[in-house]
KETOR-337656 format. One line per 5 residues: number of its first residue (from 1); their letters; for each residue x, y, z of C-alpha. Coordinates in steps of 0.25 Angstrom, whole numbers, plus 5000, padded with zeros to 4 digits. Each point is the difference from the previous one (the first is absolute). Layout:
# KETOR-337656
NUM> a> X Y Z | ...
//
This chain:
# KETOR-337656
1> xxxxx> 5030 4680 5234 | 4996 5013 4994 | 4993 5011 5008 | 4986 5004 4996 | 5005 5013 4995
6> xxxxx> 5010 4993 4991 | 4989 4991 4995 | 4992 5013 4997 | 5011 5006 4992 | 5002 4988 4992
11> xxxxx> 4986 4999 4996 | 5000 5015 4997 | 5012 4998 4991 | 4994 4989 4993 | 4988 5008 4996
16> xxxxx> 5008 5012 4996 | 5012 4994 4992 | 4995 4992 4988 | 5010 4989 4997 | 5003 4994 4987
21> xxxxx> 4998 4986 4996 | 5015 4997 5001 | 5001 5006 5013 | 4989 4992 5006 | 5006 4987 4996
26> xxxxx> 5012 5000 5010 | 4990 5005 5010 | 4992 4987 4998 | 5013 4991 5001 | 5000 4989 5010
31> xxxxx> 5012 5005 5008 | 4991 5012 5004 | 4992 4993 5011 | 4991 5011 5004 | 4996 5015 4999
36> xxxxx> 5007 5002 5013 | 5013 4997 4993 | 4996 5009 4988 | 4998 5011 5010 | 5014 4998 5006
41> xxxxx> 5006 5000 4986 | 4993 5013 4996 | 5004 5006 5014 | 5014 4996 4998 | 5001 5004 4985
46> xxxxx> 5009 5012 4998 | 4994 5004 4987 | 4986 5001 5005 | 5002 5009 5012 | 5004 5013 4992
51> xxxxx> 4987 4998 4992 | 4991 5001 5012 | 4999 5015 4999 | 4995 5000 4986 | 4988 4991 5003
56> xxxxx> 4987 5006 4995 | 4991 5006 5010 | 4987 4993 5003 | 4987 5008 4999 | 4999 5002 5015
61> xxxxx> 5014 5006 5000 | 4997 5009 4988 | 4987 5005 5007 | 5008 5002 5013 | 5010 5009 4992
66> xxxxx> 4988 5007 4993 | 4994 5004 5013 | 5013 5005 5006 | 4999 5015 5002 | 5014 5002 4996
71> xxxxx> 4997 4994 4986 | 4987 5007 4999 | 5007 5013 5002 | 5011 4996 4990 | 4990 4997 4989
76> xxxxx> 4993 5013 5002 | 5013 5008 5000 | 5004 4993 4987 | 4986 5002 4994 | 5000 5015 5004
81> xxxxx> 5014 5002 4994 | 4995 4994 4987 | 4989 5010 4998 | 5008 5012 5005 | 5011 4996 4990
86> xxxxx> 4989 4999 4989 | 4994 5013 5003 | 5014 5007 5001 | 5003 4995 4986 | 4987 5005 4995
91> xxxxx> 5001 5014 5007 | 5015 5001 4995 | 4995 4997 4985 | 4989 5010 5001 | 5010 5011 5005
96> xxxxx> 5010 4997 4989 | 4989 5001 4990 | 4995 5013 5005 | 5013 5007 5002 | 5008 4995 4988
101> xxxxx> 5000 5011 4990 | 4992 4997 4988 | 4996 5007 4987 | 4989 5010 5003 | 4986 4997 4993
106> xxxxx> 4997 5012 4991 | 4988 5008 5004 | 4988 4997 4991 | 4998 5012 4991 | 4988 5009 5002
111> xxxxx> 4988 5003 4991 | 5007 5013 4995 | 5013 4992 4996 | 4994 4987 4994 | 4991 5004 4989
116> xxxxx> 4998 5012 4990 | 4994 5013 5005 | 4989 5004 4990 | 4998 5015 4998 | 4987 5004 4996
121> xxxxx> 4996 5014 4994 | 4986 4999 5005 | 4994 5010 4990 | 5004 4990 4989 | 4998 4986 5006
126> xxxxx> 4985 4997 4999 | 4988 5008 4999 | 4988 4994 5008 | 4990 5011 4999 | 5000 5003 4985
131> xxxxx> 5006 5015 5002 | 5013 4997 4992 | 5008 5001 5013 | 5007 4988 5007 | 4995 4998 5015
136> xxxxx> 5001 4992 5012 | 4989 4991 4997 | 5007 4997 4987 | 5012 4995 5007 | 4992 4992 5009
141> xxxxx> 4994 4993 4988 | 5014 4996 4995 | 5006 4995 5013 | 4999 4986 4994 | 5008 5004 4988
146> xxxxx> 5011 5006 5009 | 5000 4987 5009 | 5001 4991 4987 | 5011 5009 4995 | 5009 4997 5012
151> xxxxx> 5002 5013 5006 | 4998 5001 5015 | 4998 5015 5002 | 4995 5012 4993 | 5004 5015 5001
156> xxxxx> 4989 5010 4997 | 5002 5014 4994 | 4995 5011 5009 | 4985 4997 5003 | 4997 5011 5011
161> xxxxx> 4991 5012 4997 | 5007 5010 4991 | 4998 5010 4990 | 5009 4992 4991 | 5009 5010 4996
166> xxxxx> 5012 4991 5002 | 4995 4986 4997 | 4994 5000 5014 | 5013 5003 5008 | 4993 5014 5003
171> xxxxx> 4991 4995 5012 | 4988 5007 5005 | 4996 4990 5010 | 5009 4989 5005 | 4989 4992 5006
176> xxxxx> 4990 5000 4989 | 5000 4992 4986 | 5000 5008 4987 | 4985 5000 4995 | 5005 4996 4986
181> xxxxx> 5005 4987 5006 | 4988 4997 5009 | 4997 5000 5015 | 5006 4996 5013 | 4991 4987 4999
186> xxxxx> 5006 4997 4987 | 5014 5001 5006 | 4996 4991 5011 | 4994 4990 4991 | 5012 5000 4991
191> xxxxx> 5009 4997 5013 | 4991 4989 5004 | 5001 4994 4986 | 5016 5001 5000 | 5001 4994 5013
196> xxxxx> 4991 4988 4997 | 5010 4997 4988 | 5012 5002 5008 | 5004 5013 4993 | 5006 5012 5007
201> xxxxx> 4997 5015 4998 | 5010 5012 4999 | 4995 5014 4999 | 5007 5012 4994 | 5002 5011 5011
206> xxxxx> 5006 5014 4999 | 5004 5005 5013 | 5007 5012 4994 | 4989 5009 4996 | 4985 5001 4999
211> xxxxx> 4990 5007 4990 | 4998 5015 5002 | 4985 4996 5001 | 5003 4992 5013 | 4993 5005 5012
216> xxxxx> 5013 5001 5007 | 5006 5010 4990 | 4987 5008 5001 | 5001 5001 5015 | 5015 5003 4999
221> xxxxx> 4997 5012 4990 | 4991 5005 5011 | 5010 4997 5011 | 4990 4992 5008 | 5006 4995 5012
226> xxxxx> 5011 4989 4999 | 4997 4999 4985 | 5007 5013 4998 | 5014 4993 4998 | 4995 4987 4994
231> xxxxx> 5007 5005 4987 | 5013 5008 4997 | 4997 5015 5000 | 5009 5012 4999 | 4997 5015 5000
236> xxxxx> 5007 5010 4992 | 4999 5009 4988 | 5007 4989 4991 | 5002 4985 5000 | 5009 4996 5011
241> xxxxx> 5011 4994 4991 | 5003 4994 4986 | 4994 4986 5003 | 4993 4994 4988 | 4989 4990 4997
246> xxxxx> 5003 4987 4993 | 4995 5006 4987 | 5010 5012 5002 | 4990 5010 5004 | 5001 5008 5013
251> xxxxx> 4997 4992 5012 | 4993 5011 5008 | 4986 5006 4997 | 4994 5012 5007 | 4986 4998 5007
256> xxxxx> 4992 5013 5000 | 4991 4996 5011 | 5011 4996 5010 | 5010 5010 4994 | 5012 4990 5000
261> xxxxx> 5007 4991 4991 | 4998 4985 5001 | 5010 4990 4995 | 4997 4989 4989 | 5010 4991 4994
266> xxxxx> 4990 4992 4991 | 4990 5010 4995 | 4993 5013 5004 | 4988 4993 5004 | 5007 4990 5009
271> xxxxx> 5006 5007 5012 | 5011 4993 5008 | 4996 4996 5014 | 5009 5005 5011 | 5005 4987 5005
276> xxxxx> 5008 5007 5011 | 4987 5002 5007 | 4997 4988 5009 | 4985 5002 4998 | 5001 4997 4985
281> xxxxx> 5008 4988 5002 | 4990 4995 5010 | 4989 5003 4990 | 5007 4992 4990 | 5002 4988 5009
286> xxxxx> 4985 5000 5004 | 4997 4999 4985 | 5009 4989 4998 | 4994 4992 5012 | 4986 5003 4994
291> xxxxx> 5003 4992 4987 | 5008 4989 5007 | 4988 4997 5009 | 4992 4999 4987 | 5009 4989 4995
296> xxxxx> 5011 5007 4992 | 5013 4992 5000 | 5010 5011 4997 | 5002 5014 4993 | 5008 5005 4988
301> xxxxx> 5005 5014 5006 | 5002 5010 4988 | 5008 5012 4999 | 5008 4996 5012 | 5013 5007 4994
306> xxxxx> 4993 5014 5003 | 4994 4998 5014 | 5009 5010 5008 | 5007 5013 4996 | 5011 5008 5007
311> xxxxx> 4995 5009 5011 | 5010 5010 4997 | 4993 5003 4986 | 5013 5003 4994 | 5001 5001 4985
316> xxxxx> 5005 4987 4993 | 5013 5001 4992 | 4998 5002 4985 | 5006 4990 4990 | 4996 5006 4987
321> xxxxx> 4992 5012 4996 | 4989 4992 4993 | 4986 5002 5006 | 4997 4986 5004 | 5001 4991 5012
326> xxxxx> 5014 4995 4996 | 5005 5014 5001 | 5002 4999 5015 | 5007 4991 5009 | 4989 4996 5010
331> xxxxx> 5007 4999 5013 | 4989 5007 5008 | 4988 4993 4994 | 5003 4986 4995 | 5004 4987 5007
336> xxxxx> 5002 5007 5014 | 5004 4990 5012 | 4987 5005 5006 | 4992 4992 4989 | 5007 4987 5005
341> xxxxx> 4997 5003 5015 | 4985 5003 4997 | 4999 4987 4992 | 5007 4992 5011 | 4989 5005 5009
346> xxxxx> 4989 4996 4990 | 5007 4986 4999 | 4999 4998 5015 | 4985 5002 4999 | 4999 4989 4989
351> xxxxx> 5008 4991 5009 | 4991 5002 5012 | 4988 4996 4991 | 5008 4988 4995 | 5003 4996 5015
356> xxxxx> 4985 4999 5002 | 4999 4989 4990 | 5014 4995 4995 | 4994 4992 4989 | 4996 5013 4993
361> xxxxx> 5012 5008 4999 | 4997 5015 4996 | 5010 5006 4990 | 5006 5013 4995 | 5003 5003 4986
366> xxxxx> 5007 5013 4996 | 4998 5006 4987 | 5012 5009 4997 | 5005 5007 4988 | 5015 4999 5004
371> xxxxx> 5012 4992 4999 | 5000 4999 5015 | 4990 4988 5001 | 5010 4992 5009 | 5000 5011 5011
376> xxxxx> 4985 4998 5002 | 5002 4986 5005 | 5006 5006 5012 | 5010 4994 5009 | 4999 4985 5000
381> xxxxx> 4987 5001 4992 | 4993 5008 5011 | 4992 5010 4991 | 4994 4995 4987 | 4998 4986 4996
386> xxxxx> 4999 5003 4986 | 5007 5013 4995 | 4995 5000 4986 | 5012 4997 4990 | 4996 5006 4987
391> xxxxx> 5010 4994 4990 | 5004 5007 4987 | 5005 4991 4989 | 5007 5004 4987 | 4992 4999 4987
396> xxxxx> 5003 4992 4992 | 5001 4990 5011 | 5014 4993 5002 | 5005 4989 5009 | 5011 5009 5007
401> xxxxx> 4991 5011 5004 | 4990 4990 5006 | 5012 4993 5007 | 5005 5013 5006 | 4986 5006 5004
406> xxxxx> 4997 4987 5007 | 5013 4997 5007 | 5003 5015 5004 | 4987 5001 5007 | 5000 4986 5007
411> xxxxx> 5014 5003 5005 | 4995 5013 5006 | 4988 4993 5007 | 5009 4989 5005 | 5008 5010 5008
416> xxxxx> 4987 5003 5008 | 4997 4989 5010 | 4986 4994 4999 | 4997 5008 4988 | 4993 4993 4988
421> xxxxx> 5001 5006 4986 | 4989 5003 4990 | 4999 5004 4985 | 4990 5009 4993 | 5001 5006 4986
426> xxxxx> 4985 5002 4996 | 4990 5010 5006 | 4990 5010 4996 | 5011 5011 4998 | 5009 4992 4990
431> xxxxx> 4998 4993 4987 | 4997 4985 5001 | 5011 4991 4997 | 4994 4993 4988 | 4999 5014 4993
436> xxxxx> 5014 5005 5005 | 5008 4987 4997 | 4991 4992 4990 | 4990 4989 5002 | 5010 4990 4997
441> xxxxx> 5007 5003 5014 | 4987 4999 5008 | 5002 4986 5005 | 5015 5001 5001 | 4999 5012 5009
446> xxxxx> 4989 4994 5009 | 5008 4987 5000 | 5013 5008 5005 | 4993 5008 5011 | 4990 4990 5005
451> xxxxx> 5010 4990 5003 | 5010 5009 5007 | 5002 4998 5016 | 4992 5013 5001 | 4986 5005 5000
456> xxxxx> 4994 5003 4986 | 4990 5011 4999 | 4991 4998 4988 | 4992 5012 4994 | 4986 4995 4996
461> xxxxx> 4999 4995 4986 | 5015 4996 4999 | 4996 4986 5001 | 4992 5002 4987 | 5011 5007 4992
466> xxxxx> 4992 5013 5000 | 5005 5012 4993 | 5000 5015 5001 | 4990 5008 4993 | 5002 5014 4994
471> xxxxx> 4990 5010 5004 | 4992 5007 4989 | 5006 5013 4996 | 5012 4998 5008 | 5014 4993 5000
476> xxxxx> 4998 4996 5014 | 5001 4985 5002 | 4992 4994 5011 | 5000 4987 5007 | 4987 5002 5007
481> xxxxx> 4991 4995 4990 | 4988 4991 5005 | 5003 4985 5003 | 4996 4991 4988 | 4991 4989 5005
486> xxxxx> 4993 4995 4988 | 4999 5002 4985 | 4987 5006 5000 | 4998 5015 4998 | 5007 5008 5011
491> xxxxx> 5008 4988 5003 | 4991 4996 5012 | 5005 5011 5008 | 4986 5006 5001 | 4987 4993 4998
496> xxxxx> 4993 5013 4995 | 5002 5000 4984 | 4994 5014 5000 | 5011 5006 5009 | 5014 5003 4995
501> xxxxx> 5011 4996 5010 | 5007 5011 5007 | 5012 4997 4991 | 5000 4992 4987 | 5003 4986 4999
506> xxxxx> 5013 4995 4994 | 5001 4996 4986 | 5001 4985 4998 | 4992 4996 5012 | 4992 4990 4992
511> xxxxx> 5012 4990 5000 | 5006 5004 5014 | 4989 5000 5009 | 4998 4991 5012 | 4989 4992 4995
516> xxxxx> 5009 4996 4988 | 5013 4998 5008 | 4995 4991 5011 | 4996 4990 4990 | 5014 5000 4992
521> xxxxx> 5011 4992 5007 | 5010 5009 4992 | 4995 5013 5004 | 5007 5011 5008 | 4990 4997 5011
526> xxxxx> 5003 4986 5001 | 5015 5002 5000 | 4998 5011 5011 | 4992 4990 5008 | 5010 4989 4999
531> xxxxx> 5011 5009 5004 | 4991 5005 5013 | 4999 4985 5004 | 5015 4997 4997 | 5005 5012 5009
536> xxxxx> 4994 4994 5012 | 5011 4989 5000 | 5010 5001 5012 | 5012 5001 4990 | 4995 5013 4995
541> xxxxx> 4995 5005 5014 | 5012 4995 5008 | 5011 4996 4990 | 5013 5006 4996 | 5000 5009 4988
546> xxxxx> 5011 5000 4989 | 4999 5007 4986 | 5009 5001 4988 | 5001 5006 4986 | 5004 4991 4989
551> xxxxx> 5006 5005 4988 | 4994 5014 5002 | 4987 4996 4995 | 4994 4989 5010 | 4996 5003 5014
556> xxxxx> 4998 4988 5010 | 4999 4998 5015 | 4997 4989 5009 | 4994 4999 5014 | 5004 4987 5008
561> xxxxx> 4996 4995 5014 | 5005 4986 5005 | 4989 4990 5000 | 4992 5007 4989 | 5001 5000 4985
566> xxxxx> 5008 5012 4995 | 4994 5010 4990 | 5008 5006 4988 | 4995 5011 4992 | 5006 5003 4987
571> xxxxx> 4997 5011 4989 | 5006 5003 4987 | 4999 5015 4997 | 5008 4999 4987 | 4996 5000 4986
576> xxxxx> 5006 4986 4997 | 4999 4986 5005 | 5008 4998 5013 | 5007 4987 5004 | 5004 5002 5015
581> xxxxx> 5009 4991 5009 | 4996 5001 5014 | 5005 4987 5005 | 5012 5006 5008 | 4991 5010 5007
586> xxxxx> 4998 4999 5015 | 4991 4988 5004 | 4997 4996 4986 | 4999 4985 4997 | 5001 4994 4986
591> xxxxx> 4985 5003 4996 | 4986 5005 5004 | 4986 4999 4996 | 4993 5012 4993 | 4988 5005 5008
596> xxxxx> 4996 5012 4992 | 5004 5006 4987 | 4996 5014 4993 | 4999 4994 4986 | 4991 4988 5004
601> xxxxx> 4993 5000 4987 | 5012 5000 4991 | 5010 4991 5008 | 5000 4986 5004 | 5007 5003 5014
606> xxxxx> 4989 4999 5009 | 4997 4986 5004 | 5014 4995 4997 | 5005 4993 5012 | 5014 5004 4998
611> xxxxx> 5008 5012 4996 | 5015 4999 5000 | 5007 5012 5008 | 5012 5000 4991 | 4992 5004 4988
616> xxxxx> 4987 5008 5002 | 4995 5005 4987 | 4990 5012 5000 | 4994 5007 4988 | 5001 5015 5000
621> xxxxx> 4992 5007 5011 | 4996 4986 5006 | 5001 4996 5015 | 4998 4988 5008 | 4998 4995 5014
626> xxxxx> 5007 4987 5003 | 5000 4991 5013 | 5012 4993 5004 | 5006 4992 5012 | 5011 5008 5005
631> xxx> 5014 4995 5001 | 5006 5004 5014 | 5013 4992 4999
//
């Protein structure tokens, strides 16, 4: 007989171990008399005993373990370990991403680096009141034109109150608008209009001197209080030394009322400030703050080569006996280190204003008549943002001279950390490029200098191919003639047909005016506008620059940045057709697509999808802009 416990185990076994049909047959055989004998066999069977431990747990047994504190703790420990491990992997991944060295993202270029700066000679831009003289309201009416052209900032010639004996650089009141240009309200309206269109404003400012009609000079003559030494005075029976003005005349003039000599490097009616006097420096800073608070974005500081003079008053060494400025070595009056320190102090003021709103950086441009423009960047670019780089090109133009001029300057700028280059070759003092080099090179020159990794500075009318005029009764060539807006009489410069503009209109304005050129896709204006748009590409603003001269006649350069289409500029300065192979140049692929051509009306280049780089054919004086996918292998 089996015990009740054994019976229970047997029943449990029957339920838990399913038997195949062939296994069930012997169990049903006659010789197996009862379930008792089956239980005995199972109990005695050696092969069944080891499997006892492997029997599946019943539901009750599983629940028993599930509620056991030991297993509960173990499950929670394993659960916690899983999430700790997952979080640890995540944290380690983030740390690796953060600390692993990577290529720095180039800082986006500022407004004064991206687009051209457009210089306006205010007197000649647009007359709004019919007196024949350009004014601030006139500029305001043409803001949309400037926006459409693609410039992002304008630089105005001097607009402060002045007797105008030196183009407005002889200032009578630094906080007042010259009445010939309008009122302070006109200025504010212009600023509002510029800001509404996203354009910046740079004013010309002369910290070196004032007009002799300035109240400060009058008070200085009379030795009124602290104004007494606002200017450079010396007593004596004769000039203190041999110093000269920039025109070669003596730099000292005697004032009868004061009974002393005053110093003036620019002109007898423009006495030099005594910038060693802290009160004068403070006055200048206060004036700059006044205009900054009115919305000015920067200043073009003029005559900064002449700010300080030696306190020793020693004679300057003679070079020649000629009676002109070049006869002396100007070691006591020109480009003194004190000039840089003064400008550094002014730069700090501009930076402080920028810190108030970093989205609106205020800038310093320095206008210098010297070969020492690089010095005015200061250490690590700490002084001028843009020390104006007036370039001088050979005439007739040639590829080698352009190559040397550009590369020499870019190499010098590269030696100053954070410095950004610029190019300017037209202004009111010099002949316009179309007159000097010929109209056939207007588009080529704009092409070359607009697409360099440098700020192009455009003198008003260059986008139209304006030319100089010759003043009546004189051989003086002038680049200040009024802007040519339309083909009507007076070129649209003034609405008053009964008034003669302050300077005569250039010849040929009927075909070169804005109204005509805006409608012509092949005009100078359209070409300039396309270049202004193209220069916003990352390749130009952030890319690597490489240039070559091919066969002595063809000048070419490329700007390349990974992830962006490369830009190639190529110009043939020769008198014969050129066939250039640039396929072996750095980063060059086999071919590219023409974006712009200077001879769009006489060639089939533009619109052609492919130009082979092993054979770029150009007609004489022709240029192209070509886009390509750079080969970095």
